[in-house]
C-alpha positions, 0 to 999 in steps of 0.5 A: 246753779242747782245740783239737778240742772246737769240732769235736766240740761241733758234732755231737750229743752221741751221735754224738760219743761214737760217733766218739770210740769209733770213733777209739780202736777204730782206734787201739787200743794205738798211743795209748800205755801204762798210766801207773804208778809204784811209788808208784801200784801197789796190790792191791785185791780181789786185783787188781794195778792199775797205777794207781788211775785207771779209766775208768767204765762207760758210755763203752765200752758194748760193749767196742770200744775197750779197747786204746785206753783203756788206752793213754790211761793208765787203770790199768782199764777197765770196759766195759758196762752189758751185758744178757743180750739186745741193746737199743736203749735209750731214744729219742734224743736222750737224751744232753746236754752241759751245757757251762756246768755241765761236766756230762752228762745221759743217759738211754741206758737200757742201750743195748747189743748184748748181752753175748755180742757184747761178750765176744767182743771182749775182748782176751785180752791187756790191759795193765791191769785189765778189769772187765765191768759187767752189768745186766737187760734192760728187759723181763725177767721176772726181773731177778734171773736176768738178773744172774745170767746176765750175771755168769756169762758175764762172770766167765769173761772179766773180772778183776772183774764189776760188777753196776749196780743204780743206773741211773736209766734203766731203770724200777724198777732202783734198787728192787733196792738195798733189803731183800729183792731186794737180799739175793736179788740179791747172793746170786745174783750171789755164787754166779754170780761164783765166784772172780771179784771182784764189785763193786756200783754204787750210787746217790747218791740214797740215804737214810742208812738205805739206806746202812747197809743196802747196806754191811751186805748188801754185807759179808755177801754177800761183795761185793769192792768198792763203786762210789760212785756212779752218776749222780743224779736230783737237780738242783743249780742249773745254768745250761745250757739242758738243765738239765731233760732227764730222766735222770741227771746227772753231772759237776762238779755231782756232785762234792759229793754223790759226796764226801758219799756216799763218806764215808757209806759209808766210815763205814758199811762200817767201811773193811772194803770197798774204795771206788771213787769216781766223780762229778765227778773232774776233776783230780789234786787232786780224785782225791787228796782222794777217795783220802784220804777213803777211796777205794782207787781212782777212775773218770772219765767226764763230765770226759773230755769236757771235759778230753780224752783226756789226763785219765787220764795227767795225774791219774795223774802228778799223784797220784804228785807229790801222794803224794811231796810228803806223804811217802807211799811208796805210795798204799795208805798215803793211803787214808783218811788225811784 
């Protein structure tokens, strides 16, 4: 664990997070450069990713520190979740470290300053791929209209847009993952995105029939990639005193479930859609396993809390070495090879 962890861990988790974002915003691109090699670069959804390691949505919610995160080595940064109108989110405390489990529980509730303010902060020049993750306001009368609004606005500025219907912290949001509601949402969002690549982020808490339905709907509505997956409301055995907190669980305990869902979506899509794996990825070896299982890209969040800001660069360099060891000239050749 990095030397400064005792200092940050002495603070409330959300306050420590805010301090980290502020520091990266001040540092900007001085933090470094995107990590890349010819072996790591690839095209996904028509976009050139310098490396497959991305920052997941939820870290830089309001797009305050994009250059700083690219400087940590990330090939892509996804900001948000952003809603059409600002909203404070759920009451505090709402973010908890489960140190003994190397995990996090959050019930943030799409707290953000609104999509317009965040889009005004997006840098015109950036060194990697920038995604914008959009959601619906908690009290929206028409949530699908909220998504269409968010996608329309984000598509004019982002390299890709993600529609997030998988957060467990907005009541009823996950209902949009099924049936007619899903079809209506995807149709409206696809029309709103125009030519901008559109990604869909799904929950890990899905039944097999739901996985097949989502895969079929995503293909039918020309979704460009699936992000598998968000946090889980399930609870594997945990040791931390915060284990009973309500909200979505992420980090190391999510790894097994995330791997399982990745494999199931690989089968359900027939490899017709790029998959982005999230959940419990904390090393180059784990990232490589997800790629060999069918992920074109991976994303990080909770592991950064425990492994520190050098994690993205370590994973990218480790992936390059693992690909070379196994005789892959290009990372695309390793996708699904396992």
